[in-house]
PDB file of N, CA, C and O in Angstrom:
ATOM      1  N   MET A   1      13.455 -23.489  -4.750  1.00  0.00           N
ATOM      2  CA  MET A   1      12.990 -22.238  -4.175  1.00  0.00           C
ATOM      3  C   MET A   1      13.147 -21.162  -5.244  1.00  0.00           C
ATOM      4  O   MET A   1      14.205 -21.033  -5.860  1.00  0.00           O
ATOM      5  N   SER A   2      12.105 -20.410  -5.450  1.00  0.00           N
ATOM      6  CA  SER A   2      12.197 -19.326  -6.424  1.00  0.00           C
ATOM      7  C   SER A   2      12.631 -18.041  -5.734  1.00  0.00           C
ATOM      8  O   SER A   2      12.413 -17.859  -4.536  1.00  0.00           O
ATOM      9  N   ALA A   3      13.246 -17.157  -6.503  1.00  0.00           N
ATOM     10  CA  ALA A   3      13.712 -15.882  -5.940  1.00  0.00           C
ATOM     11  C   ALA A   3      12.514 -14.975  -5.688  1.00  0.00           C
ATOM     12  O   ALA A   3      11.541 -14.990  -6.442  1.00  0.00           O
ATOM     13  N   MET A   4      12.595 -14.205  -4.646  1.00  0.00           N
ATOM     14  CA  MET A   4      11.536 -13.248  -4.360  1.00  0.00           C
ATOM     15  C   MET A   4      11.611 -12.128  -5.392  1.00  0.00           C
ATOM     16  O   MET A   4      12.687 -11.807  -5.896  1.00  0.00           O
ATOM     17  N   ARG A   5      10.483 -11.550  -5.694  1.00  0.00           N
ATOM     18  CA  ARG A   5      10.436 -10.512  -6.720  1.00  0.00           C
ATOM     19  C   ARG A   5      11.097  -9.217  -6.289  1.00  0.00           C
ATOM     20  O   ARG A   5      11.681  -8.518  -7.117  1.00  0.00           O
ATOM     21  N   ARG A   6      11.017  -8.890  -5.029  1.00  0.00           N
ATOM     22  CA  ARG A   6      11.648  -7.656  -4.552  1.00  0.00           C
ATOM     23  C   ARG A   6      12.209  -7.905  -3.159  1.00  0.00           C
ATOM     24  O   ARG A   6      11.748  -8.800  -2.451  1.00  0.00           O
ATOM     25  N   PRO A   7      13.189  -7.126  -2.771  1.00  0.00           N
ATOM     26  CA  PRO A   7      13.772  -7.338  -1.438  1.00  0.00           C
ATOM     27  C   PRO A   7      12.802  -6.941  -0.329  1.00  0.00           C
ATOM     28  O   PRO A   7      11.897  -6.130  -0.526  1.00  0.00           O
ATOM     29  N   ILE A   8      13.014  -7.525   0.816  1.00  0.00           N
ATOM     30  CA  ILE A   8      12.309  -7.114   2.027  1.00  0.00           C
ATOM     31  C   ILE A   8      13.114  -5.945   2.580  1.00  0.00           C
ATOM     32  O   ILE A   8      14.340  -6.025   2.668  1.00  0.00           O
ATOM     33  N   ALA A   9      12.444  -4.869   2.951  1.00  0.00           N
ATOM     34  CA  ALA A   9      13.180  -3.679   3.400  1.00  0.00           C
ATOM     35  C   ALA A   9      12.503  -3.059   4.610  1.00  0.00           C
ATOM     36  O   ALA A   9      11.284  -3.122   4.768  1.00  0.00           O
ATOM     37  N   TRP A  10      13.320  -2.464   5.454  1.00  0.00           N
ATOM     38  CA  TRP A  10      12.817  -1.702   6.588  1.00  0.00           C
ATOM     39  C   TRP A  10      13.876  -0.706   7.025  1.00  0.00           C
ATOM     40  O   TRP A  10      15.025  -0.769   6.586  1.00  0.00           O
ATOM     41  N   VAL A  11      13.479   0.213   7.891  1.00  0.00           N
ATOM     42  CA  VAL A  11      14.391   1.226   8.426  1.00  0.00           C
ATOM     43  C   VAL A  11      14.531   0.974   9.918  1.00  0.00           C
ATOM     44  O   VAL A  11      13.545   0.783  10.630  1.00  0.00           O
ATOM     45  N   GLU A  12      15.764   0.978  10.373  1.00  0.00           N
ATOM     46  CA  GLU A  12      16.069   0.747  11.784  1.00  0.00           C
ATOM     47  C   GLU A  12      16.656   2.028  12.362  1.00  0.00           C
ATOM     48  O   GLU A  12      17.556   2.629  11.776  1.00  0.00           O
ATOM     49  N   LYS A  13      16.143   2.438  13.513  1.00  0.00           N
ATOM     50  CA  LYS A  13      16.630   3.657  14.160  1.00  0.00           C
ATOM     51  C   LYS A  13      17.455   3.275  15.386  1.00  0.00           C
ATOM     52  O   LYS A  13      17.015   2.468  16.204  1.00  0.00           O
ATOM     53  N   ASP A  14      18.660   3.857  15.516  1.00  0.00           N
ATOM     54  CA  ASP A  14      19.502   3.554  16.681  1.00  0.00           C
ATOM     55  C   ASP A  14      19.169   4.505  17.831  1.00  0.00           C
ATOM     56  O   ASP A  14      18.287   5.356  17.714  1.00  0.00           O
ATOM     57  N   GLU A  15      19.889   4.347  18.944  1.00  0.00           N
ATOM     58  CA  GLU A  15      19.605   5.149  20.145  1.00  0.00           C
ATOM     59  C   GLU A  15      19.843   6.642  19.936  1.00  0.00           C
ATOM     60  O   GLU A  15      19.299   7.462  20.675  1.00  0.00           O
ATOM     61  N   ASP A  16      20.660   7.008  18.926  1.00  0.00           N
ATOM     62  CA  ASP A  16      20.914   8.419  18.622  1.00  0.00           C
ATOM     63  C   ASP A  16      19.924   8.982  17.605  1.00  0.00           C
ATOM     64  O   ASP A  16      20.018  10.151  17.230  1.00  0.00           O
ATOM     65  N   GLY A  17      18.977   8.157  17.160  1.00  0.00           N
ATOM     66  CA  GLY A  17      17.994   8.601  16.187  1.00  0.00           C
ATOM     67  C   GLY A  17      18.445   8.472  14.743  1.00  0.00           C
ATOM     68  O   GLY A  17      17.733   8.894  13.832  1.00  0.00           O
ATOM     69  N   MET A  18      19.623   7.892  14.523  1.00  0.00           N
ATOM     70  CA  MET A  18      20.124   7.700  13.157  1.00  0.00           C
ATOM     71  C   MET A  18      19.408   6.506  12.523  1.00  0.00           C
ATOM     72  O   MET A  18      19.241   5.461  13.152  1.00  0.00           O
ATOM     73  N   LYS A  19      18.990   6.679  11.274  1.00  0.00           N
ATOM     74  CA  LYS A  19      18.223   5.640  10.592  1.00  0.00           C
ATOM     75  C   LYS A  19      19.099   4.896   9.588  1.00  0.00           C
ATOM     76  O   LYS A  19      19.776   5.507   8.761  1.00  0.00           O
ATOM     77  N   THR A  20      19.073   3.584   9.674  1.00  0.00           N
ATOM     78  CA  THR A  20      19.778   2.725   8.726  1.00  0.00           C
ATOM     79  C   THR A  20      18.741   1.971   7.911  1.00  0.00           C
ATOM     80  O   THR A  20      17.833   1.354   8.467  1.00  0.00           O
ATOM     81  N   GLN A  21      18.879   2.022   6.591  1.00  0.00           N
ATOM     82  CA  GLN A  21      18.008   1.248   5.723  1.00  0.00           C
ATOM     83  C   GLN A  21      18.575  -0.162   5.617  1.00  0.00           C
ATOM     84  O   GLN A  21      19.785  -0.348   5.483  1.00  0.00           O
ATOM     85  N   ILE A  22      17.692  -1.148   5.677  1.00  0.00           N
ATOM     86  CA  ILE A  22      18.099  -2.548   5.574  1.00  0.00           C
ATOM     87  C   ILE A  22      17.277  -3.194   4.467  1.00  0.00           C
ATOM     88  O   ILE A  22      16.058  -3.038   4.409  1.00  0.00           O
ATOM     89  N   ARG A  23      17.968  -3.925   3.587  1.00  0.00           N
ATOM     90  CA  ARG A  23      17.303  -4.692   2.530  1.00  0.00           C
ATOM     91  C   ARG A  23      17.807  -6.121   2.589  1.00  0.00           C
ATOM     92  O   ARG A  23      18.993  -6.369   2.810  1.00  0.00           O
ATOM     93  N   VAL A  24      16.896  -7.053   2.390  1.00  0.00           N
ATOM     94  CA  VAL A  24      17.248  -8.470   2.395  1.00  0.00           C
ATOM     95  C   VAL A  24      16.621  -9.108   1.165  1.00  0.00           C
ATOM     96  O   VAL A  24      15.437  -8.915   0.890  1.00  0.00           O
ATOM     97  N   SER A  25      17.424  -9.870   0.427  1.00  0.00           N
ATOM     98  CA  SER A  25      16.889 -10.593  -0.722  1.00  0.00           C
ATOM     99  C   SER A  25      17.376 -12.037  -0.679  1.00  0.00           C
ATOM    100  O   SER A  25      18.411 -12.345  -0.087  1.00  0.00           O
ATOM    101  N   PHE A  26      16.621 -12.898  -1.308  1.00  0.00           N
ATOM    102  CA  PHE A  26      16.930 -14.323  -1.363  1.00  0.00           C
ATOM    103  C   PHE A  26      17.341 -14.685  -2.779  1.00  0.00           C
ATOM    104  O   PHE A  26      16.677 -14.311  -3.746  1.00  0.00           O
ATOM    105  N   ARG A  27      18.438 -15.413  -2.893  1.00  0.00           N
ATOM    106  CA  ARG A  27      18.932 -15.897  -4.185  1.00  0.00           C
ATOM    107  C   ARG A  27      19.256 -17.375  -4.005  1.00  0.00           C
ATOM    108  O   ARG A  27      20.341 -17.729  -3.544  1.00  0.00           O
ATOM    109  N   GLY A  28      18.321 -18.222  -4.365  1.00  0.00           N
ATOM    110  CA  GLY A  28      18.525 -19.656  -4.173  1.00  0.00           C
ATOM    111  C   GLY A  28      18.659 -19.973  -2.696  1.00  0.00           C
ATOM    112  O   GLY A  28      17.762 -19.668  -1.909  1.00  0.00           O
ATOM    113  N   GLU A  29      19.768 -20.580  -2.316  1.00  0.00           N
ATOM    114  CA  GLU A  29      20.029 -20.928  -0.914  1.00  0.00           C
ATOM    115  C   GLU A  29      20.854 -19.854  -0.206  1.00  0.00           C
ATOM    116  O   GLU A  29      21.490 -20.139   0.809  1.00  0.00           O
ATOM    117  N   ASN A  30      20.853 -18.637  -0.718  1.00  0.00           N
ATOM    118  CA  ASN A  30      21.624 -17.547  -0.119  1.00  0.00           C
ATOM    119  C   ASN A  30      20.716 -16.393   0.276  1.00  0.00           C
ATOM    120  O   ASN A  30      19.722 -16.098  -0.388  1.00  0.00           O
ATOM    121  N   ILE A  31      21.086 -15.754   1.368  1.00  0.00           N
ATOM    122  CA  ILE A  31      20.403 -14.538   1.806  1.00  0.00           C
ATOM    123  C   ILE A  31      21.398 -13.392   1.670  1.00  0.00           C
ATOM    124  O   ILE A  31      22.519 -13.463   2.172  1.00  0.00           O
ATOM    125  N   LYS A  32      20.973 -12.340   0.985  1.00  0.00           N
ATOM    126  CA  LYS A  32      21.838 -11.176   0.777  1.00  0.00           C
ATOM    127  C   LYS A  32      21.314 -10.025   1.631  1.00  0.00           C
ATOM    128  O   LYS A  32      20.194  -9.552   1.437  1.00  0.00           O
ATOM    129  N   TRP A  33      22.137  -9.583   2.575  1.00  0.00           N
ATOM    130  CA  TRP A  33      21.816  -8.444   3.434  1.00  0.00           C
ATOM    131  C   TRP A  33      22.502  -7.203   2.882  1.00  0.00           C
ATOM    132  O   TRP A  33      23.644  -7.269   2.426  1.00  0.00           O
ATOM    133  N   GLN A  34      21.797  -6.057   2.926  1.00  0.00           N
ATOM    134  CA  GLN A  34      22.360  -4.777   2.506  1.00  0.00           C
ATOM    135  C   GLN A  34      21.992  -3.726   3.552  1.00  0.00           C
ATOM    136  O   GLN A  34      20.872  -3.707   4.062  1.00  0.00           O
ATOM    137  N   PHE A  35      22.952  -2.854   3.863  1.00  0.00           N
ATOM    138  CA  PHE A  35      22.753  -1.811   4.862  1.00  0.00           C
ATOM    139  C   PHE A  35      23.173  -0.473   4.264  1.00  0.00           C
ATOM    140  O   PHE A  35      24.223  -0.373   3.630  1.00  0.00           O
ATOM    141  N   LEU A  36      22.350   0.555   4.467  1.00  0.00           N
ATOM    142  CA  LEU A  36      22.682   1.905   4.018  1.00  0.00           C
ATOM    143  C   LEU A  36      22.558   2.841   5.212  1.00  0.00           C
ATOM    144  O   LEU A  36      21.459   3.123   5.690  1.00  0.00           O
ATOM    145  N   ASP A  37      23.701   3.312   5.680  1.00  0.00           N
ATOM    146  CA  ASP A  37      23.740   4.211   6.834  1.00  0.00           C
ATOM    147  C   ASP A  37      23.476   5.649   6.406  1.00  0.00           C
ATOM    148  O   ASP A  37      23.662   5.988   5.237  1.00  0.00           O
ATOM    149  N   PRO A  38      23.043   6.505   7.343  1.00  0.00           N
ATOM    150  CA  PRO A  38      22.785   7.912   7.021  1.00  0.00           C
ATOM    151  C   PRO A  38      24.024   8.578   6.429  1.00  0.00           C
ATOM    152  O   PRO A  38      25.136   8.396   6.924  1.00  0.00           O
ATOM    153  N   GLY A  39      23.819   9.342   5.379  1.00  0.00           N
ATOM    154  CA  GLY A  39      24.915  10.075   4.755  1.00  0.00           C
ATOM    155  C   GLY A  39      25.731   9.259   3.771  1.00  0.00           C
ATOM    156  O   GLY A  39      26.581   9.812   3.073  1.00  0.00           O
ATOM    157  N   GLU A  40      25.496   7.967   3.699  1.00  0.00           N
ATOM    158  CA  GLU A  40      26.239   7.114   2.767  1.00  0.00           C
ATOM    159  C   GLU A  40      25.491   7.030   1.445  1.00  0.00           C
ATOM    160  O   GLU A  40      24.268   7.158   1.403  1.00  0.00           O
ATOM    161  N   THR A  41      26.228   6.816   0.381  1.00  0.00           N
ATOM    162  CA  THR A  41      25.604   6.650  -0.930  1.00  0.00           C
ATOM    163  C   THR A  41      25.739   5.221  -1.442  1.00  0.00           C
ATOM    164  O   THR A  41      25.081   4.836  -2.408  1.00  0.00           O
ATOM    165  N   ARG A  42      26.590   4.443  -0.792  1.00  0.00           N
ATOM    166  CA  ARG A  42      26.796   3.053  -1.219  1.00  0.00           C
ATOM    167  C   ARG A  42      26.310   2.089  -0.146  1.00  0.00           C
ATOM    168  O   ARG A  42      26.511   2.298   1.050  1.00  0.00           O
ATOM    169  N   TRP A  43      25.673   1.040  -0.607  1.00  0.00           N
ATOM    170  CA  TRP A  43      25.194   0.006   0.298  1.00  0.00           C
ATOM    171  C   TRP A  43      26.362  -0.829   0.805  1.00  0.00           C
ATOM    172  O   TRP A  43      27.313  -1.099   0.071  1.00  0.00           O
ATOM    173  N   ASP A  44      26.279  -1.235   2.071  1.00  0.00           N
ATOM    174  CA  ASP A  44      27.270  -2.110   2.703  1.00  0.00           C
ATOM    175  C   ASP A  44      26.760  -3.544   2.587  1.00  0.00           C
ATOM    176  O   ASP A  44      25.713  -3.882   3.138  1.00  0.00           O
ATOM    177  N   TYR A  45      27.506  -4.386   1.867  1.00  0.00           N
ATOM    178  CA  TYR A  45      27.123  -5.779   1.656  1.00  0.00           C
ATOM    179  C   TYR A  45      27.873  -6.725   2.586  1.00  0.00           C
ATOM    180  O   TYR A  45      27.588  -7.922   2.598  1.00  0.00           O
ATOM    181  N   ASP A  46      28.815  -6.220   3.358  1.00  0.00           N
ATOM    182  CA  ASP A  46      29.694  -7.073   4.158  1.00  0.00           C
ATOM    183  C   ASP A  46      29.328  -7.138   5.639  1.00  0.00           C
ATOM    184  O   ASP A  46      29.857  -7.983   6.361  1.00  0.00           O
ATOM    185  N   ARG A  47      28.454  -6.282   6.096  1.00  0.00           N
ATOM    186  CA  ARG A  47      28.100  -6.245   7.518  1.00  0.00           C
ATOM    187  C   ARG A  47      27.335  -7.512   7.904  1.00  0.00           C
ATOM    188  O   ARG A  47      26.504  -8.009   7.144  1.00  0.00           O
ATOM    189  N   THR A  48      27.627  -8.012   9.076  1.00  0.00           N
ATOM    190  CA  THR A  48      26.922  -9.183   9.600  1.00  0.00           C
ATOM    191  C   THR A  48      25.681  -8.706  10.350  1.00  0.00           C
ATOM    192  O   THR A  48      25.785  -7.854  11.232  1.00  0.00           O
ATOM    193  N   PRO A  49      24.506  -9.246  10.011  1.00  0.00           N
ATOM    194  CA  PRO A  49      23.296  -8.814  10.711  1.00  0.00           C
ATOM    195  C   PRO A  49      23.309  -9.254  12.171  1.00  0.00           C
ATOM    196  O   PRO A  49      23.880 -10.289  12.517  1.00  0.00           O
ATOM    197  N   THR A  50      22.673  -8.455  13.017  1.00  0.00           N
ATOM    198  CA  THR A  50      22.558  -8.788  14.437  1.00  0.00           C
ATOM    199  C   THR A  50      21.431  -9.809  14.620  1.00  0.00           C
ATOM    200  O   THR A  50      20.633 -10.034  13.710  1.00  0.00           O
ATOM    201  N   GLU A  51      21.375 -10.412  15.783  1.00  0.00           N
ATOM    202  CA  GLU A  51      20.285 -11.353  16.073  1.00  0.00           C
ATOM    203  C   GLU A  51      18.936 -10.633  16.028  1.00  0.00           C
ATOM    204  O   GLU A  51      17.943 -11.215  15.593  1.00  0.00           O
ATOM    205  N   GLU A  52      18.891  -9.382  16.471  1.00  0.00           N
ATOM    206  CA  GLU A  52      17.645  -8.608  16.415  1.00  0.00           C
ATOM    207  C   GLU A  52      17.197  -8.392  14.966  1.00  0.00           C
ATOM    208  O   GLU A  52      16.002  -8.425  14.676  1.00  0.00           O
ATOM    209  N   GLN A  53      18.143  -8.173  14.067  1.00  0.00           N
ATOM    210  CA  GLN A  53      17.800  -8.003  12.653  1.00  0.00           C
ATOM    211  C   GLN A  53      17.296  -9.318  12.054  1.00  0.00           C
ATOM    212  O   GLN A  53      16.370  -9.313  11.243  1.00  0.00           O
ATOM    213  N   TRP A  54      17.894 -10.434  12.446  1.00  0.00           N
ATOM    214  CA  TRP A  54      17.396 -11.744  12.009  1.00  0.00           C
ATOM    215  C   TRP A  54      15.963 -11.945  12.506  1.00  0.00           C
ATOM    216  O   TRP A  54      15.110 -12.428  11.761  1.00  0.00           O
ATOM    217  N   GLU A  55      15.698 -11.577  13.757  1.00  0.00           N
ATOM    218  CA  GLU A  55      14.355 -11.732  14.316  1.00  0.00           C
ATOM    219  C   GLU A  55      13.344 -10.854  13.582  1.00  0.00           C
ATOM    220  O   GLU A  55      12.207 -11.268  13.360  1.00  0.00           O
ATOM    221  N   GLU A  56      13.753  -9.654  13.208  1.00  0.00           N
ATOM    222  CA  GLU A  56      12.883  -8.769  12.417  1.00  0.00           C
ATOM    223  C   GLU A  56      12.569  -9.418  11.075  1.00  0.00           C
ATOM    224  O   GLU A  56      11.426  -9.378  10.618  1.00  0.00           O
ATOM    225  N   LEU A  57      13.573 -10.016  10.442  1.00  0.00           N
ATOM    226  CA  LEU A  57      13.353 -10.719   9.174  1.00  0.00           C
ATOM    227  C   LEU A  57      12.383 -11.882   9.382  1.00  0.00           C
ATOM    228  O   LEU A  57      11.478 -12.080   8.571  1.00  0.00           O
ATOM    229  N   ASP A  58      12.559 -12.654  10.459  1.00  0.00           N
ATOM    230  CA  ASP A  58      11.644 -13.767  10.753  1.00  0.00           C
ATOM    231  C   ASP A  58      10.198 -13.278  10.827  1.00  0.00           C
ATOM    232  O   ASP A  58       9.302 -13.901  10.257  1.00  0.00           O
ATOM    233  N   GLU A  59       9.972 -12.171  11.525  1.00  0.00           N
ATOM    234  CA  GLU A  59       8.619 -11.612  11.659  1.00  0.00           C
ATOM    235  C   GLU A  59       8.057 -11.188  10.308  1.00  0.00           C
ATOM    236  O   GLU A  59       6.904 -11.478   9.988  1.00  0.00           O
ATOM    237  N   LYS A  60       8.873 -10.506   9.526  1.00  0.00           N
ATOM    238  CA  LYS A  60       8.411 -10.034   8.221  1.00  0.00           C
ATOM    239  C   LYS A  60       8.076 -11.205   7.304  1.00  0.00           C
ATOM    240  O   LYS A  60       7.079 -11.163   6.584  1.00  0.00           O
ATOM    241  N   LEU A  61       8.903 -12.251   7.327  1.00  0.00           N
ATOM    242  CA  LEU A  61       8.635 -13.426   6.499  1.00  0.00           C
ATOM    243  C   LEU A  61       7.360 -14.139   6.941  1.00  0.00           C
ATOM    244  O   LEU A  61       6.590 -14.598   6.098  1.00  0.00           O
ATOM    245  N   ALA A  62       7.125 -14.239   8.246  1.00  0.00           N
ATOM    246  CA  ALA A  62       5.902 -14.882   8.744  1.00  0.00           C
ATOM    247  C   ALA A  62       4.671 -14.128   8.244  1.00  0.00           C
ATOM    248  O   ALA A  62       3.688 -14.746   7.837  1.00  0.00           O
ATOM    249  N   ASN A  63       4.721 -12.804   8.273  1.00  0.00           N
ATOM    250  CA  ASN A  63       3.607 -11.998   7.756  1.00  0.00           C
ATOM    251  C   ASN A  63       3.435 -12.197   6.255  1.00  0.00           C
ATOM    252  O   ASN A  63       2.311 -12.278   5.760  1.00  0.00           O
ATOM    253  N   MET A  64       4.538 -12.276   5.538  1.00  0.00           N
ATOM    254  CA  MET A  64       4.473 -12.456   4.088  1.00  0.00           C
ATOM    255  C   MET A  64       3.922 -13.835   3.730  1.00  0.00           C
ATOM    256  O   MET A  64       3.182 -13.970   2.755  1.00  0.00           O
ATOM    257  N   LEU A  65       4.274 -14.858   4.508  1.00  0.00           N
ATOM    258  CA  LEU A  65       3.782 -16.211   4.249  1.00  0.00           C
ATOM    259  C   LEU A  65       2.260 -16.247   4.374  1.00  0.00           C
ATOM    260  O   LEU A  65       1.591 -16.892   3.566  1.00  0.00           O
ATOM    261  N   GLN A  66       1.710 -15.569   5.368  1.00  0.00           N
ATOM    262  CA  GLN A  66       0.253 -15.531   5.544  1.00  0.00           C
ATOM    263  C   GLN A  66      -0.440 -14.942   4.328  1.00  0.00           C
ATOM    264  O   GLN A  66      -1.569 -15.317   4.010  1.00  0.00           O
ATOM    265  N   ARG A  67       0.221 -14.034   3.657  1.00  0.00           N
ATOM    266  CA  ARG A  67      -0.364 -13.381   2.478  1.00  0.00           C
ATOM    267  C   ARG A  67       0.024 -14.072   1.173  1.00  0.00           C
ATOM    268  O   ARG A  67      -0.414 -13.663   0.098  1.00  0.00           O
ATOM    269  N   GLY A  68       0.845 -15.119   1.266  1.00  0.00           N
ATOM    270  CA  GLY A  68       1.258 -15.849   0.070  1.00  0.00           C
ATOM    271  C   GLY A  68       2.374 -15.174  -0.705  1.00  0.00           C
ATOM    272  O   GLY A  68       2.553 -15.451  -1.891  1.00  0.00           O
ATOM    273  N   TYR A  69       3.141 -14.281  -0.052  1.00  0.00           N
ATOM    274  CA  TYR A  69       4.201 -13.543  -0.733  1.00  0.00           C
ATOM    275  C   TYR A  69       5.582 -14.162  -0.588  1.00  0.00           C
ATOM    276  O   TYR A  69       6.544 -13.642  -1.154  1.00  0.00           O
ATOM    277  N   CYS A  70       5.709 -15.251   0.149  1.00  0.00           N
ATOM    278  CA  CYS A  70       6.987 -15.957   0.244  1.00  0.00           C
ATOM    279  C   CYS A  70       6.694 -17.433   0.444  1.00  0.00           C
ATOM    280  O   CYS A  70       5.544 -17.822   0.649  1.00  0.00           O
ATOM    281  N   CYS A  71       7.717 -18.240   0.385  1.00  0.00           N
ATOM    282  CA  CYS A  71       7.523 -19.679   0.538  1.00  0.00           C
ATOM    283  C   CYS A  71       8.180 -20.166   1.829  1.00  0.00           C
ATOM    284  O   CYS A  71       9.009 -19.476   2.423  1.00  0.00           O
ATOM    285  N   MET A  72       7.795 -21.357   2.244  1.00  0.00           N
ATOM    286  CA  MET A  72       8.297 -21.928   3.490  1.00  0.00           C
ATOM    287  C   MET A  72       9.813 -22.113   3.439  1.00  0.00           C
ATOM    288  O   MET A  72      10.477 -21.996   4.468  1.00  0.00           O
ATOM    289  N   ALA A  73      10.366 -22.398   2.275  1.00  0.00           N
ATOM    290  CA  ALA A  73      11.818 -22.594   2.158  1.00  0.00           C
ATOM    291  C   ALA A  73      12.581 -21.333   2.558  1.00  0.00           C
ATOM    292  O   ALA A  73      13.656 -21.428   3.150  1.00  0.00           O
ATOM    293  N   GLU A  74      12.045 -20.164   2.246  1.00  0.00           N
ATOM    294  CA  GLU A  74      12.701 -18.911   2.637  1.00  0.00           C
ATOM    295  C   GLU A  74      12.652 -18.719   4.149  1.00  0.00           C
ATOM    296  O   GLU A  74      13.617 -18.246   4.750  1.00  0.00           O
ATOM    297  N   ILE A  75      11.538 -19.084   4.757  1.00  0.00           N
ATOM    298  CA  ILE A  75      11.426 -18.996   6.215  1.00  0.00           C
ATOM    299  C   ILE A  75      12.410 -19.954   6.877  1.00  0.00           C
ATOM    300  O   ILE A  75      13.079 -19.588   7.844  1.00  0.00           O
ATOM    301  N   GLU A  76      12.500 -21.175   6.363  1.00  0.00           N
ATOM    302  CA  GLU A  76      13.429 -22.158   6.930  1.00  0.00           C
ATOM    303  C   GLU A  76      14.873 -21.696   6.794  1.00  0.00           C
ATOM    304  O   GLU A  76      15.668 -21.868   7.719  1.00  0.00           O
ATOM    305  N   LEU A  77      15.221 -21.112   5.651  1.00  0.00           N
ATOM    306  CA  LEU A  77      16.581 -20.605   5.450  1.00  0.00           C
ATOM    307  C   LEU A  77      16.893 -19.488   6.446  1.00  0.00           C
ATOM    308  O   LEU A  77      17.995 -19.435   6.993  1.00  0.00           O
ATOM    309  N   ALA A  78      15.942 -18.606   6.680  1.00  0.00           N
ATOM    310  CA  ALA A  78      16.145 -17.523   7.651  1.00  0.00           C
ATOM    311  C   ALA A  78      16.281 -18.084   9.066  1.00  0.00           C
ATOM    312  O   ALA A  78      17.099 -17.596   9.846  1.00  0.00           O
ATOM    313  N   LYS A  79      15.500 -19.089   9.401  1.00  0.00           N
ATOM    314  CA  LYS A  79      15.597 -19.692  10.739  1.00  0.00           C
ATOM    315  C   LYS A  79      16.951 -20.377  10.943  1.00  0.00           C
ATOM    316  O   LYS A  79      17.446 -20.462  12.067  1.00  0.00           O
ATOM    317  N   ARG A  80      17.544 -20.863   9.851  1.00  0.00           N
ATOM    318  CA  ARG A  80      18.903 -21.438   9.921  1.00  0.00           C
ATOM    319  C   ARG A  80      19.954 -20.338   9.858  1.00  0.00           C
ATOM    320  O   ARG A  80      21.152 -20.621   9.830  1.00  0.00           O
ATOM    321  N   ARG A  81      19.513 -19.099   9.835  1.00  0.00           N
ATOM    322  CA  ARG A  81      20.393 -17.926   9.778  1.00  0.00           C
ATOM    323  C   ARG A  81      21.288 -17.959   8.543  1.00  0.00           C
ATOM    324  O   ARG A  81      22.467 -17.608   8.592  1.00  0.00           O
ATOM    325  N   GLY A  82      20.684 -18.395   7.424  1.00  0.00           N
ATOM    326  CA  GLY A  82      21.372 -18.367   6.142  1.00  0.00           C
ATOM    327  C   GLY A  82      22.300 -19.532   5.883  1.00  0.00           C
ATOM    328  O   GLY A  82      22.957 -19.584   4.844  1.00  0.00           O
ATOM    329  N   LYS A  83      22.362 -20.465   6.812  1.00  0.00           N
ATOM    330  CA  LYS A  83      23.257 -21.616   6.627  1.00  0.00           C
ATOM    331  C   LYS A  83      22.560 -22.675   5.777  1.00  0.00           C
ATOM    332  O   LYS A  83      21.370 -22.929   5.964  1.00  0.00           O
ATOM    333  N   PRO A  84      23.288 -23.299   4.840  1.00  0.00           N
ATOM    334  CA  PRO A  84      22.672 -24.325   3.993  1.00  0.00           C
ATOM    335  C   PRO A  84      22.242 -25.544   4.806  1.00  0.00           C
ATOM    336  O   PRO A  84      22.738 -25.789   5.906  1.00  0.00           O
ATOM    337  N   ARG A  85      21.307 -26.300   4.233  1.00  0.00           N
ATOM    338  CA  ARG A  85      20.873 -27.546   4.878  1.00  0.00           C
ATOM    339  C   ARG A  85      22.014 -28.526   4.940  1.00  0.00           C
ATOM    340  O   ARG A  85      22.884 -28.552   4.070  1.00  0.00           O
ATOM    341  N   LYS A  86      22.000 -29.339   5.986  1.00  0.00           N
ATOM    342  CA  LYS A  86      23.043 -30.368   6.129  1.00  0.00           C
ATOM    343  C   LYS A  86      22.570 -31.671   5.555  1.00  0.00           C
ATOM    344  O   LYS A  86      23.304 -32.659   5.580  1.00  0.00           O
TER     345      LYS A  86
END
């Protein structure tokens, strides 16, 4: 699996209207999640993504696959929620 050229990114708004930037990148068999909350200057690399965020990633990857911007291995890794193959 080759690394994607740029991270997948989107902005998520919570019930209070606060926007969190989310970036996801693939490095081999690893998925790297990054979160930037309002007012912060440093990305959070330790937060665990929610199931809704995983589902958003699944949708974005499916759209990218149709356009030839990602490979099936990245989609499979996301569907396994970042866990390596057994």
